[in-house]
N, C-alpha and C positions, 0 to 999 in steps of 0.2 A: 711218188709225189701224189698227194691227194688231189682229187678233181676239184679245181676252184671255179668252176662254171664253165660256161660255154656249151658246146654242143648246139643240136639243131634249135633247142628251145631258147637258147640265150642264157645269160647269168641269171641265178636266183636273187630276187629282191626281198629282203627282210623287212617287214613292216614293223616298227616298233610302237609300243602305246603311246597316245597322246602325251604331251608334256603336262606337267601339273597345272601350269598356268592355263593351257587350252582346256583342260577338263573343267578347272574352275570357271572359265569363261562360258563354256557350254552349259554347266549347271546353272549359272546366273541367268543366262538368257532364257533357259527352259523355265526357271522359277518366275522371271518377269513376264513370260509369255502366259503362263498360268494365271499370274496375277491380274494381267490385262484382260484375260477372258473372263475372269471371275468379276472384275470391275465392270466390265460390259454388261454382263447379266444382272449385277447388283445395281447399276445406274437406273434401269426402269423400275425396280422395286423402289429405290430410294426417292425418285423424283415423284412417283405416285404418293408415297408417304407423305413427302413435303407439301404436295398439292392438297391432300385431304386435310392436313393439319392447317394449311393456310385458309381453307373455307370453313374451319371449325366442325368438320365432319369425320375426325379421325377414328371415331367409334364405329362408323361404317366401314372404314377400312380394316380395322383390327377384328372386328366380328366376322366379316367376310374371310379375312385372312386366316384366322384361328380356326374357323369352321372348315375351310378347305384343307388346311394342314391336318386337322383332326381326322377328317374322312380319309385323307390321304394315308395317313400312318395306320389307321385302323383297318382298313380294307386292304391296304397293300401288304400288311403284316399277315392278315387272315388268309390272303390268296398265297403269299409266299409260304407260309406255314402249311396249308393244305397240300400244295404241290410238293413241296419239299419233303414233307412227312411221308407222303405216298411214295416218293421216289426212294427215301431211306428205307421204308418198310419193304417195299419190293426187292431192294438190294439185300436186306436181311433175311428175306424168305427165299434167296436163290438156292437151287440145288447144288449138290457137289458137281464140279465140272468133270465132264469125261467127254473127251473128243472122239465119239464113236461114229459121227456121221460127217458128211461134207458140210451140211449146214452149219453143224457146231464148229467145225474145223475153220470155216471162213469167219464165223462170229468170234472165234478165239483171238484172231488177229486185232479186231477192234477192242476187245476187252484188255488185251496186253497193252495196246496204245493208251487206252484210257486209264488204266491203273494208277499211273503217277499223279494224274490230275483229277481224280474223282471228286475231291473236296471242293476244288476250284469249279469244276463243272456244274456241281450241286449248287453252289452258291451263285453262280452266274445265271442259271436257268431259274432259280427261285427269285432272285433280285429282278430278273427282267420281267417276270409275269407279276412280281409285286409292284414294279414301277408302273406298268401299264394299268393294272387294276386299280391302284391308288390314285393315278391321274384321271381315270374314268370316274372314279367315286367322288373326286373332289369336285367334279362338275355337277354333282347333285346337292351342292349346298343349299340351293333354295328349296329342294323337296325335304331335306332334313329340317331346316329351320321351320318350314310350314308344319311338318309333322310334330315337332317338339314343343311348338308354340301355339298349335292350333286351338281356336276356340269354337264353341258351338254356334251354329247357324240358327238354332231354335226351330228348324223345320226338318220334317222327316220325309224320307221318300215314300211313295205310296205302294212300293212292292215289299220291301223288307222292312220298312219303318226304322230304318237306322237315320240318325242325324246326317245332314248334308256333309257336314265337316268329315265325315268318314270317307266320303268319295273325293272330297276336295283336298284333304290334308293327309289322311291316313293310307287310303289305298294306293296313291302313287308311291309311297315309301315301301309298302309291303311289296309291291311289284318290282321295285328295285332290289330289294333284298332278295326275292325270288330269282331274279335274273343273275344277281351275283352268285347266288347258290348253284345254279345251273352251270355257270361258267366256271366256277372252282371245281365242280365235280367232273365236267367234261375234261377239263385240263388234267386234273389228278388222274382221271380214268386213262387218258392217252399216255401221260407220263409214266404210270405204273405199268401199262401193258408193254410200252417200249422197253422199260428196265426188265421186266420180267422176260420178254423175248430176247434181249441182249444177254441175260445170264442164264438162259436155259429153261426158265420157268414155263414159258410158252414155246411150242414148237409147230412149224408149219409143215415141213416135208419129212421130219425125221419119223422113223418107225415107232410104234407104241403109243403111249399116251399123249395127247395134244397139250396137256397142262398138268402141271404139279398140283396136288391138293392145296398147297398154301396159295399158288397163284389163283386157283379156283376160288378159294375162300375170300381172298383180297379183293379181287375184281367183282365177285358177286356182291360184295357188301357196297362196293362203289356203284354198281348198277342198281342196288336196292335203294341207295340214296337218291339216285336219279329219279327212279320210279315214285319214290315217296314225295319229291319235289314235284313231280307231275301231278300227284294227288292233290298237293296243296294248290297247284295251278288251277286244277279243275274247280276246286272249292272257291277260289277267288274270282274265276270266271263267272261264277253264279251272280256275284255282285257287279262285275264288269258289265253284265247286260244292261244295267241301269243307265250306263254311261256309254254304251256302244253306239256307233254311227252306222247307218245301213241306208241302202237305197229303198225308197218308198214313193208310191205314186203321189201320195199326199203332199209331199214335200221333198226337195233335194237334199236336205240336210237333217234328216230324222235322226234323233237320238233317243235312246231308251227301249224298253221292251215293247214288242208287238205281241199279237196272239200266239204266233209260232214260238217266240222266245219264251212267253210264260208257260205255255202248255206243251213244249217239246224240248227246247233246248234247256230249260231250267231243270226238269227232271232228269234229262240226259246227263247233265253235267254232275248231279248228284249221284246217279248210278255209277258214271265213270270214276268219280272220286272213290267210291267204295271198291270198285274193281282195282284200281290202281294201288289202294291201301293193302289190299289182299295180296297183290303181285309183289309189292315190296317186301312183305313178310316172307314170301316164298324166296326170294333172292337172299334175304337175311338168314334163311334157314339153310342154305348151302354151307354155312360154317360147320354144321353138324353132319348134314347129308353128304357133301362133297360131290355133288352131281348138280348139273344145270338142267336136268330133264324137266322137273316141274316148274321152276321159274321160266324157262323159256316157253313152256305151254301156256303159263299165265300171262306172259308178255304178249304172245300172239293173240290170246283171246282179248287182251286189252286193246290191242291194235285193231282187231275185227270189231270189237265192241264201239270203239271210237268211230269207226266207218259206218256201222249199222245204226247205232244209236245217236251218235252226234252229227251224222250227215243225212244218211238215208231216211230215218224216221222223221226229222223235221221237214224234209222235202215232201214226203207223203202228206204230212199234216197241212202243209201249205197248198199242196195241190188239190187235196180232196176235201179239206174242211174250211180253208179260209177262202180260196179263190171263188167258190160258188157264191159266197155271200160275204165278200170281203168288207163292205162298208159296215155291216152289223157286227162282224167279228171284231173289226179294229176300233170301232167306236169307243169303247172304255179307255182304250190306250191313247187314242188321239185326244181324248179330253185331258188325259194326264199330261201328254206333251204340250198341249196348248196352255195349260195352267202353269206348268214349270217354265216354259219358255218365256211367257208374259212376266212372270215374277223374277227370272234371272236377268232379263234385260230392262227391268223396271218400266214396263209398259202395261202392267196389269191395271193401272189406274187411269189410263187413257179415256177421256171423256168423248165418246162417239155418239154423234147425233145426225140425224137425217136433214139434208139441205136441198131445196128443190133446184136452186141454181137460176131460178126465174124471179124477176123482181116483184115484190108484192106491193110496191108503190108506183102509181100511175102518173102522179104529179111531178113533171120535170123539175120544177123549181125546188120541191122538197128534196128529190133526188140530188140535185145539185148542191143544195145545202147539207145534206147527209155526207156527200162526198168530202166536204171540208173536215169532218171530224173522223172520217173512217180510218185514215192513216196519216202519217208524215211521209209523203211520197218521196222516196230517196232517189232523186235524179242523178246525183252523182255517184256513179257506180265504182266501187273500189277495185274492181277487176279491170276497169278500162282507163281510169283517169291518172294511173301512175306516171305515164310519160308526160302528162301535163305538169305534175309535181316536179318531175325531173327537168324539163325545160325551164320552168319558172322559178323554182326554188333550189335547184341543185347548186347555184353559185360557182362552185368549182368542179373540175373534171374528177377529182379524187374523193368526191362524194357520190352517194347513190341512194335510190329508194327502192323498196321491194317491189316486185312486179304486181303483186296483189296487196293493195293497202288494207287497212283495217277499219271496222265501224265500231264506234264507242259513243258514249253520251257525255256531253259537257253541257255546262249551263252557260246561258248567254247573259248580256248586261242585265237583263230583267229578272234574272235567277231562274229562267225556265229552261228545263232540260231539252237538248236538241240532239238529233243524230248527227254524229261527226265522223268524217273520214280523216284518219290520221296515219301518218307514216314518219319514220325517224330518217333524218339524214345521216346515214351511216358511212363509214369510210370504204372507199373502193380503191383498193390497192392497185388495180390495173390503170388507174387514172392518175397515178403520181408522175409528175413532169419528167423526173429523172430517176430511174430505177437502179438502185444499189442496195447493199446490205444495211447501210446505215438510214437511208431514207425509208426503206421498207419496214424497219423494225425499231427505229429509234426516233424518227422525225415525224412521221406520218403515223400516229398511233390511234386516233379516235375520230369518230364522227361528231356532229354538232347540231343539236336542237331538234326538236319536233315540230313537224309542219301539220297544220290542221285546216280542214275547211268544211263549211256547212255541208250536210249531206242533201239538203233540200232546196238550196238556192244555188245560182251561179254567180260568178263575178262579172265585171263589166270591162276589165282590162286585161286581155281582150275579152269581147263579148263571148260568153259560153264557157269560160275557163272556171276553175274552181274559185269559189267564194272564200278566200283564206281568212280564217280567224286567229291563226298564228303563223307568222311568215318572218323572212328576213334572215340575217346573220350578223350578229346573234338574233335570235328569234324574238319577236315581241307580239302581244295580243292578248286574247282572252285567258291564256294559260297562266299569266301572272310571271312571277319570278320563280325560277327552278335551276337545279343544277343541269346544264345543258350538254357537257361532255358526255359522249357515249362510247366507252371503252369496251362495252359488252353489248353484242347485238347479233341478230340473225345472219348478217353477212359478214360478221368479223371472225374469220376462220384462222388468220395467221397469228403467230405470237409476236408481242411487242415488249421491249425491254424499257422501263420507264424509271423515273425518279432519281436517276444517276447524274453524272456530269453532263450528259448530252441532253441539250433542251429540246422539247417537242414544239411542233407547230400547233397552236391552239386553234386559230382560224385567220383568214385573211379579209379584212374589210378596212379600208382607209389604211393600209399598211399591214405588215405581218405581226400578228400577235402570238408570243411563245408563252409556254407554260412548263411546268415540271408536276408530275402526277403526285398528289398528296394522299391518295387513298391508302387503305391498309390491305388491298388485294395483292395477289401474286406471291411469289416465292423470293426471298431474298438471294441475291447473288453476290453478296459482300465477302462471302468467304470462298476460297479457291476450290474446296471439294464440292461445293454445290455447283460452281461453275463448270468444273469437270464433269460432273455427273450429267448436266444438261447439254454439255457439248457432245457427250456420247449419246445421250438419249435422243437429241434432235439432230444427230449427225451434221453439227455446225460447229467446227473446231474454233472459229473465231469468238464464240462465247468465252472460251478459256482465257485468251490473250488480249482480246480487244481493249483498247484504251477509253473506249467510250462506256465501259462498265467499271463502276467503282462503289464508293460507299452510298448507301441508299438505293442502289439499282435493284429493280425488282422485275421478274419475268411474268407476264401475264399470258395465259394460254387457257384451252378449253373455254373459249369465250362466247359461244353461242348459247342461248338459254337452254335449248334442248340437251346439249352436252353436259352442261353443269347439273341439270336436274336428274338426268339419267345417271350421272356419276355418284350423287350423293344419295340417290335413291334407286339403286338397280333393280328393285322389285316392282317398280312402277312401269306402266305403259304410258307414254308421252304422247300427247295430241299433237298433230301435225303442224299447228298454227299457234305460235305464241304472239301475243299482241301487247303493244305498250301502252302505259297509261301514266299520266303525271299525278303522282300521289305524294302529298306532304312535301311539296317542293322537290321531288326526286322523279326521275323516269324510271318505272319500274316495268319490266317485262313480267307478264302474267302468263303462267304455263299451267294448263289443265292436264291433270294426270289421273290415271285409272288403275284400279285394282282389278285383276281378272283371274278366272280359273277356268279349266277345262273339264272340271268334274262335277258339274252340276247335274244331278240325275234327271233324266227325261227332257232336259232343255236343249234344243236343237243348236247346233254349232254353226259358227260364222267365221270367215277368215278376214281379220281386221284390215289387213292391206287391201283387199279387194272390195270390201264393203265401203271403206272411207274414200275410195277413188271416185272423182268426178271429173268434169270437163276442164277443171282448173289444175288437177294435179299432175298433169302431163309435163307442164313446164313452168308452173307459177308457184305451187305450194306442195308441201310434202304430205304423204299420209302418215298414219301413226307410225310410231318408231318400230314396233315389232310386227312382223307379218306372220302372227302366230294365229292358231285357231283356238277360239274361246267359246264357252257357252254361259259365261257370267260375266258382266261388267258393271262397274260403278265409277262414277267420277267422285272418287273418295278424297282427293287432295288437290287443293289449289296452291300453286307454287309461285314465288315471285323471285326475280333476279334483278338486282340493282344495275342499272346500266352504267353507273359509275365505278362502283367498286366490287361488283360481281357478287355481293351478298345473296346467298340462296336461303330463302326461308319456305318451309313447308307447313301449310296449314291444314289441319283436319277439315273436311268438308261434309263428308257423309258420316255422321256420328254412330249409325247402326250397322256400318258394314263390317262383317265379321272377318273378311280378309284383312281389312285394314288393321282391325284390332290385333290380328295375329302378327302381322308385320311390326306393329308398334311394340308387341312385347319382344320380338326378336331384335329390333333397333330402338330400344328405350331412349327417349329424349330427343329424337330426331324430328318428330312431327309435333307442332305446337297446336294446342286445342282451338276449336273453332272460335271461342269466345275472345281469343287474342286478335282476330282480325280487325284492323283499324276500320272504323266507318268510312274514312275517305277511300280507302282501297274497296270496301264493300261496295261503293257506288259505282264502281268499274267492273266488278265481277259479272260474268255473263255465262249463259248455257253454252257449252263447248260444241262446236260443230261436228267433231268426229263422232261424239256419242250420239248426236241427233241423227247422223247419217247411219250409224248402226241401228239405231231404233227405227227409223223409217223403212229401213230395208227389211226388218223383221215384220213391221206392221203391214207391208204388202200382202202377207199371208195371215198374220196373227192378230189382224183386227177382228177376225172372225172367231167366234166362241162356240159355235155350233159344230160339233163333229161331222155331222152329215154335210154340211155347207163347206167345211174345211176339206173333207175328202173329195167332193166334186169339183173344187177350185172355181165354182161358179162366180164368185165375188173376189177373186184374186186381182191385185193392183200391180203395177210396176212404176218405177220411177222414170220419168220420161228423159229422153235425151234433151241436152240443152240446145234449144232452137237457135240462140243467139250465137253460138260458138261454132267455128269451122271445124274444130277438133272434136273427134267422137268422145262421148262421155256423158254421165248423167248430169241432170241440172243441179248445180250446186244450191245449198239453202241459202236464204238471204235474211239477214238481220233487218227488221223493220218494226218501227213503231206502229202498232196497228190495233184496232178495236174489233175484237171477234164478237159474233151475236151473243147477247146476254151481258156483254160487258159495257160499263158506263163510261169508261175512258180509255184512251190508247195505252197500250202496254209494250214496252220493248221486247220484241219476240223474235224467234227464229222460225222461218216459215218454208214450206215446200209444197209441191203439188203431186198428186198421183193420176195416172191414167189407168183404166181398166186394162188387163193384161191383153196385148196383141191389138188394141184399139187406140185411136188418137185423141178421144174425147176426154173431158175432165171426169176423173172418177172420184176424187177427193182432195180436201185441202187440210193441211196439217200445220198447227202452229204450237209452239211451246213458249210459255213465259220465261224470257231469258233474263229478267232483271234479278240479280241476286239478291237485291234488298226487298224484293216483293214477297209478300207471305204466299203467293201462288206460284212461286218460282219453281220451275220444273213441271207445271201442270200441262199435259198434252191434251190438246183439243183437236178432234177430227171431224170435218165436215164431210159426210158420205153423200156425194151427189146423186139425187135421184132422177133428175131431169137430163135432158140433152143439152149439155153445155160445151162449148169449144174448149178443147185443150190447148196448152201453150204452143204445140207445133202447129196446130190449125190457125191460131191467132197470127203467129209469125208468118205463115204461108199467105194469109190474107193481106197482111201488111205489105209483104214483098210485091204483091200483085196490085196494090192499091195505085190508082191514077197518080195521086199526088205524090206518092213515093217515087213511081216512075219518072215524073217530070223532074223531081228533086235530084234523082240519080243522074238523069240526062244533063242536067245543068252542071253537076259536078265534074262531068267528064272534061269540060272545058278548063277547069281550074286545077286539073291533075290531082284531085282529092278522092278519097275513099269514104263510103259510108261505113260506120261502125255502130252496131247495135249494143245498147247497154242491157242491163238486168230486166227481164220481163217480170215485173211485179204483179202478183196476183192478190186482190184484196176482196173479202166478201163485203157486199154492200146491199142491204135492203133485200135480201133473199137472192140477189143475183152476184156476179162476180165482175169486178171492174179490173181490167188489164192496164197497166201503165208501163211504158217502154221508152226511156230516153234514147235519142238518136244523135250520134256524134259524127263530125266530119274530121278527117285527118289527111294531111298533105298540103300541097299548094305552098303558100308563103310559111305555113307552120307544120312542124312535124310532130304534133301532139294533138290528141283528141279535143274538140271543142263541142260543147252541147248546142246543137242547132235546131232540133226539133224534139216534139214529144208526141208520141202515139198513144191513143187510148182507145179501148174497145170496151163496149158494154152492151150485152144482148147481142143483137145482129149488126150493130153499128160500130164502124171503126173509123177514127179520124187521125189527121196528121197534121199538127199545127206548130206554131213558133214557141209556144211556152205551155207549161202545164196548165196554167189558168185558162188559156184559150182552148186547149185540148179537152179540158173538163166541160167548159161551156159548150163546146161544140158537140161533145158526145152526148150530153144531156139536152141539147136545144134549149139551154137557159143559163143566164148569167148568175154568178154568185149573189146571194141576197144580202151579204154584209159587206162592210165598207173595206174589208182588206181581203187580199188574195189568201186561198186556202193554204194550209201549211204545205210547203214544198213548192210554192210557185216559183217559176224560173225567170220571172220578170226581173229586170236589173234592179238591185237594192240601191239605195242612195249611197253616194260615195262618202263614206264616214271617214275617209283619211283627210278630208278637207273640211274647214268650217263652213257652215252655211252662209251662202252670200247670194245676193240678187243684184240685177242692173249693172251699173258701171263698176261697182265694187268686185262683182264676179268676174267681169271682163278684165279688170285690171289685175286681179289675182291670177287668172289663167295665163295672161300674157306674161307676168312676172315668173310663174312656174315654168312657162315655155323657155323664157330667156335663161333660167337657172339650169333646165335640163340640157339645153344646148351648149352652155358653158362646160357642164360637167362631161358631157360627151366628147367635147374637143380635147378636154384634159386627159379623159381615159383614152383617147385615141393617140395622144403622144406617148403615153406609157404603154400603149399596145395591150392594155387590159380590157380584152374583148367582152368579158362578162359585164364590167361596169359600163362599157360602151353601149351593149345592148340593153341594160337597164335604163341608162339615160334616153335612149331612142324611144323606148316604150313610154317613159315619163313624158317626153316630148310631145309624142302622139297623143297621149292622153290629155295634155294641157291644151294642145290645139283642138282637139274635140271639144273641150269644155269652153274654150273661147268662142268656138264656132256656135255653141249651142246656148251660150249665156243670154243673149238677147232674145231667144225664142222660149225663155222660160215661162213666159205668161201662157204661150200656146201649149207648153207641156203640162202646165198646172191645169189648163182647161181640159186636155185630154184625161188627165187623172181624175178631176172632178166627174167627168163623164163615165169613166170606168167604175167610180165608186157608186154614184146615184143615178147614172143614166141621163143627167141633166147638164148639158154644157153647150153653150152657143158662142159663136165668134162674130164679132161686129166687123165691118168692112174697114173701119179705122184701126181696129186692132191688126187685121191682116196686113194693112200698109205698113204699120208700125214694126210688126215683126219682120216684114221683108226688108225694110230700111236697117233695122238692127241687125240682121242677119248679114247684110252687105258689110255694114261697119265692122262687125265681128270678124268676118273673114279678111278684110283688108288689114285690120291691126294684127290678127295672127300671122298673116303672111309677112308682116314687118318683123315679128319676133322670130319666126322660123326660117325666114329667107336665107340666112347664112348656111 
């Protein structure tokens, strides 16, 4: 009987093949899994393509994509061929196998195991190195495009007399090719050596020759290629000296040749190039000599020469020739560095003039009159008053303003241009009453309206608040009629789906208003494939099946101005502060963009992220997008982003910039010519802050043009710390309409101060004409202070210790309020410097800053008064000679929201307004609409104040006459009438507001 199983191990179980149906199911699942993974990878690519097509910059996407693919394929194949060819050649040159030693016997096992898979191993190795090399090369797409499209700078370096374009565009590409050559040679050498060792061409422990002649020749050629590449590297290093950074006493960021470079390193590199070339020939000669004796000796000599000639000799020159008389030796090279740096950062035309800092005018009345015209004193600090905008104009919790507002210029009713503080009421997704996917992405989709206030005056309700010229929801005011919806903004980071069956909330004012997006922006989600792609790309499955998406639905994303400009122009460096402007009845975000390079010979480098940081960048505004080192920068492009439809437009600004010309060749049609900038937009363009901060940092040293003075550092400056900010950091630059010495009228400018290095007093004042429509736009003016003048920190310290300030602070303690200092403005005035600083209070009954005081300092005198006009009068000891307050006076302006009225008519009007406000407050209370209730209470308070003051109008007029011409008298009869009228007004107002 046959054994049918059993025994100690139990019965045998035969496993049959899976059924046909199971195999089909498994294959289907496998194919679906592969397709799913492929779709996930494809989704990102497809959504990117759809987005670029939606913004009409598909050429940027395709140019970048094809450049990356081309570099990937070319250099991936070159690397794979180089490594694969050398592996194949080493295998062909293998000796006959004979297992005569233990080493060869152990290797024989590996050879036998590898034999059936040799082709697959070769393909795997070459594919792997090819993929890595191709991926690395594709990242060099910018370098390639700049090399192939580079245009001439029209300037030559002072050492080699080559055009700057060689260093900016060509040398980086040559260095990449050299690095790729080194990598391919080293990998080929390693792969060939391992193959020779595996197949017996190289021996480590076996008796006899260590290498066959074939292996010797093969490896010698590869070593010869390596040494030849080293010779090329030595030759390129000669030119690299012109853009080499080094430590130097004269400056921390020295770039370019010094005495030791020109007289030691440069000849050393030439000698080493010759030695390396000879050594490479010796390695190639082993094809005939079959010995490594001469090439090894040559290689040893090359290494020794590199140590002696490339290291020891320059050190000797530096020690015994340079150091004993360094200033004289380095003077010619310092001059080259100064000239190149000033040109590369566009500061070579800065107008530097001496300024005593002491007044040349003794007449107080004339000084007071001159102060009227010296500047439009911006007492509304955009870095402070954002909470006031938030409290007074937010209207709903789902709106917000940026922490730092922007300064622009708009015309008043008389057509006169005035400095204006402006901010957009953007969507705040965190303030949505009920958070869910529909509300977050379909219902609450946009902000609403631009809010603007005069920069030089304050409002009266409440006193010290911003003097709004555009306010409300929807907004009304000086900006006229414009498209108020804000779908694209600095705070709008989430995606929204608009235009479909789901209605959007437009705004809430006297009821809920809904809308449906009518713009062409975004990507259509009407077809299932696009919805599936975005569901995968955004990891949001509901996009695929939600009923809120249908015909007409579009998805909006990449919604901040910075993101959009960076995406359509990835070759630009973006300024950290986009600002809004109402242009042609649309809100446009204006974005300044820079072209940069790190290859300008002799120009010292700076790190943009560090240079553009100040006391506000910690938590209020961003620095430039790229934290890269550069030594050339131009504000070559002005970009706009439409706040409603997201349209991105790039305008050429610097028509002479060779870097911009290069990129325009690479991406034709993406940048519009400067002549296409509409005049309405030109009126709002300004000099960018980040470029200004880079230039001022360089000017701390490079305002000096004398090599001896530059070397000694005796006239070095520094940007002072912000004395008004508790956070550490440099003082930010301030936009200010100012009249510099020699100018006949105020110019919209960007200003800053310097202090001598290591000292607190004022060293210099810098202003640049920031009005893009001005013929002097970009002109840098530097006032070098020759006398002893208090610096910003000293002025702030004196103010903090002032008796009036101390009393003011003591009085605040009882109200649970804090003092908050605004921007400390510095204004040149008749040979001296006038400091103006607004002072705010915050806390108590209101949790936002209100302007309460203005400090002023001129010469040795410092004052602390209730308004700018009073501060100027006090600091000069004289009243203004004209009949109007100087520009920027903080006295309360007339209430233009109400028609002028006097006597009983004014009183009746105020009482009627009080009654109306009371009724509206009661209605809002019933609806529990707290925002409307707060507005009604504010209106009620204003009406009561007007009622109480109506009958004292004659007294107010008398005071105003005295302020204008110094002549005003009151009669006893007028006083009695005023008191009676005041009592009557109070009684009537009490009747109106008593409920």
